[in-house]
N, C-alpha and C positions, 0 to 999 in steps of 0.2 A: 823570518822575523828574528831579530837579534834579542837574546834574553836580557832583561833588565837586571840591575844589581840585586834588586829584591828577589827576583826569580832565581838568580844564581845562589843567593844566600839560602833560599828555600831548598834548592836542589842539594846543596851541601848539608843542610840540616837534616834532610830526609835520609842521608847516608850516615851522618856522624852520630846521631842520637836516636833513641827509639822513635819509630815513625810517627806515632801519635802523641808524643809528649808535648804538652803545653799548647795545643792548638787553641786559638781564641774563639772559635766558633763563628768566624766572620764569613760564613757561606749562606747564600740564599738557596732554599730548596723548594722543590715542587714535587707532587706525586700524581701518578696516573692510576686510575681505577677503571674497571669495566662494569657495565650494568649487570646486576645479579639476575639469575634465571629462576630462583626459588626463594622461599622465605628463609631457608637456612643460609643461602649465599648472601641474602640481603643482610642478615644479622652479622655475618662474617665481615662484610664490607663496612657496615656501620661501626663495628668494633675497631676496624683498621682506621677509619676516619677519626674516631674519638682518640685513639692512641697517638696518632700523628699530629692532631690539632695543636697540642701544646708546643710543638716545634715551630709554630708560626710560619707555616708554608706561605710562600708568595702567592701560590694558587694550587688548586688540584684540578685535574682534568678527568673527564669521563669519556670513554671511547664510544664509537659508533659502529655497529656491526656492518659486515659486507652488504652492500646494496640497501643500506638503511634498515637492516633487519631488527635493530634494537632501538628504533627511533623513539618509541614511547617510553621504554625503560631508561634510555639515556636521559630523556627530558625529566622524568620524575626523579631520577637519582640526582641530577644536577640541581633541580629545584629544591630538593630536600637538604642537600649540603648547604646551599645558600641560606635557606630559611631557618634550619635547625642548628647546624654546626656553625653557621655564620663565617664560613671560609670562602674567599673568592674562588669561584669554580668556573672552569672553562669546559664548554661542550664541544666534542668533536663533530665535524660535519664533512661529508664527502660528496663528490659529484655523481656517484654511481646510482643508476636507477631512478633518478629524479629529474624532473623538469625544473627550469628556473623558477616557475611559479610555485612549485612544491617546496623548493629550497627557501624561497621568500617566506612562505607560510611557516616553515620550521624556524627560520631565523627570527621572525616576528614573535613567535611563541616564546622563544628563548629570551628575547628582550623583555617581553612582558613578565617573565618569571624572574627577572633580575640578572640574567646572564649578560655580562658585558665583554666576555672574552670567548673567542671561538678558535679552536684548532682546525684549520681548514686544510683538507687533504683531497687529493684526487681520488684515492680509494682504489680497491681492487675488485675484480669481478666476483670474487668469492671462491673460485676454484683455483687451486695452485697451477700457475703457469698459464692461466687463461688471459688473453689480451684484454686490456681496458677498451671498452667501446662506449663512447659518450652517448648519453640519452639524446634522442633526436631534437628535443627542445631544451636540453640541459647545457651545462658548462663543459667545455672540452678539456679543461685542465685546471689544476689547483690555482694557477695564476689568475685565470678567468673567474674562478670561484671567489678568490680574495677580492678582486675588483667589484664583483657583484655584491658581496656582503658589505663592502664599504659604501655602496650606493643605498643599501637598505637601512643601515644604522651605523653609528660611529663605534663599531666594535674594535676592541683590541684583538689582533689576529696573530696567532702563531702558526708556523708552517713546518714541514718536515725537511730535514737535511740528512744527507747520506755520506758519512766520512769515507765509506768504502765503495761508493757509487751504487745508485739504484740499479737493480737487474735489468730494467727496461731501457736504461740510458744507452745511447750509442757509444759513449766514451765518457771519461771523467769530466772533460771540459763541457760537454753537452749537459751533463747533470748539474754542473756549476752554473751554467747559463740559465737553466731552468729555475734554480734557486734564486738567482738574481731577479728573474722575471716576477717571482712570487713576492719578493721583498719590494721591488719597484711598484708592484700593484697595490701596496699598502700594508703588507704584513709588518708587525712590530719586531718579531724575533723568529728565529728558527730553533727547533729542538731536534737534536740528532737521533737517528736510530741508534740502538745500542751497539757497542763495540767492546772489545776486550783488551786492546793494546793502547796505552796512552799515546804511543808514537803515531798511531793512526789518526787520533784526534789532532795532535800537534801539527802533523803534516797537512791535514785538512785546513786547520786554522791558518797556516802559512799560505795555502792556496787561496783562501778567502781574502786575505790581506792583499795578495798580489793582484787579485781581481777587483780590488777596490770595494769589497763588501765590508761595510763597517757595522752593520746591524748585529745585535747580540746573537750568538749561536751557542745554545746551551747543550752540554753533553747529556745524553740519555743513558742511564745506568740500569742494567738488568742484573740483579743478583740471581745467579743460576742455582736452582736446587734440582732441576730435572734436565739433564743434558740432552736427552732425546727431544724434549719439548723445545729447548733452546735451539737445537739444530734445525728444527722445523721452522721456528721463527726466523733464524738466521738465513735460511734458504730463500725466504720470502723477501728479505730486505737487503741482501747482498753482504751480510756480515760474515766474518770468518771466525770460527771457533778454533783457537790454537790447539795443537796436538797436546801440549802440556796440560791444558785444562781437562781434556778427556782423561788423561792419566790421573789427575787429582781425584776424580770422582769414581775411578775404577774400584769395584768392591763395596760400594756404598749404597747399592740399590735397596737393600733391606735395612739400612741404618739412617733413618730420616734425620735424627738429631745431629749425627756426624756430617751429613750432607749440608745441613744448615750452617754448621760451624765452618766448613770449608767454603761454602758459598759466601758467607759474610766476610771471611778473610780475603778471598780473591777480590770481591767487589770493593772492600774497604781499601785494599792496597791500590787498586786502580784509581779510586777517588783521591787517595793521598798523593799519588804521582801527578794527577791532574792539578791538585792544589799546589804542588811544588812548581808546576808550570804556569801558575797565575790564575787558574780557574777558580771562580768564587760563586758560580751558579751551577746547580746540579738538579737534574730531573730524574726521578726514580720511577721505573716501571714496577709497580708493587705486586701485580697479579692479585690484588685485593688482600694482601697480607702485609701486616705492618712491621713484624718483628725484625726482619733483616734491614729494611730501610731505617728503622729507628736505631738499631745498633750501630749502623754505619755513621749516621748523623752524630750519634753520641761520641763515637771515636774521633770524629772530626771537630769535636768541641761544641757542636750544636745541641744546646740543652733547652728545656723549658725555661721561660723567662725567669722564674723565681730561683732556678738552680744555677744560673750563670754567675761566674765569679767576677 
């Protein structure tokens, strides 16, 4: 993809002046949460929702545990966000361990609760490295799940994309073909798994364009405060943690405040470089904490409505 003049200007600006100087806040953001397991975690989640709400997210999403293990908690969390926070909320839904009838029941419950947006995923078996096995009466793939959901109700549907290729894919082209099937089945957009190099996303974007995929593909951003945890996540989704990132967090195991500062700096620079390449939509994996995502949005010029210049 040939850079536009605006993108070249942005690239020069990112080098010539302070990275975050004068950004207009013209980014759309969304945030992912997971359903809480305890009252304490529920309070933490709700604090994060309230902290991020003033940034006017385009939506927030709530994950669905392996094999549908958080089905009720996901539903109640999404319903509360819609009813009390009045933020558009998307519920994750997977193919794992459920028949088509069971998925229809869940989707109809979501619709009745006011959910109009679903993040449709194939899902994993729950054990690292375990192969995905479709339910005998279920959907065999995310593309089939998307098609099935569109038959149930007129949901807006987001699906997953993998800039560094899903570990189960035979090759990058096969992974791209699978993404195209999901979009052709009726998905509105794709949200990428996290990555740590802007060049990975830009190369992926070029491949999408070459394949004729024009649907929005939103980069997923994971601010890392726990490298060991991030490495576990990365192994499951095919992302690479650069050696330089390991080095940045060396010696900070017992210094949580310093880890947060380093994490915010790394993630904010990634977002700034994506912005310089024309990206204006970002999806943050919050891990139910608001401070890092909020700080990064602030640096990008995304402010509560009354504070914008």
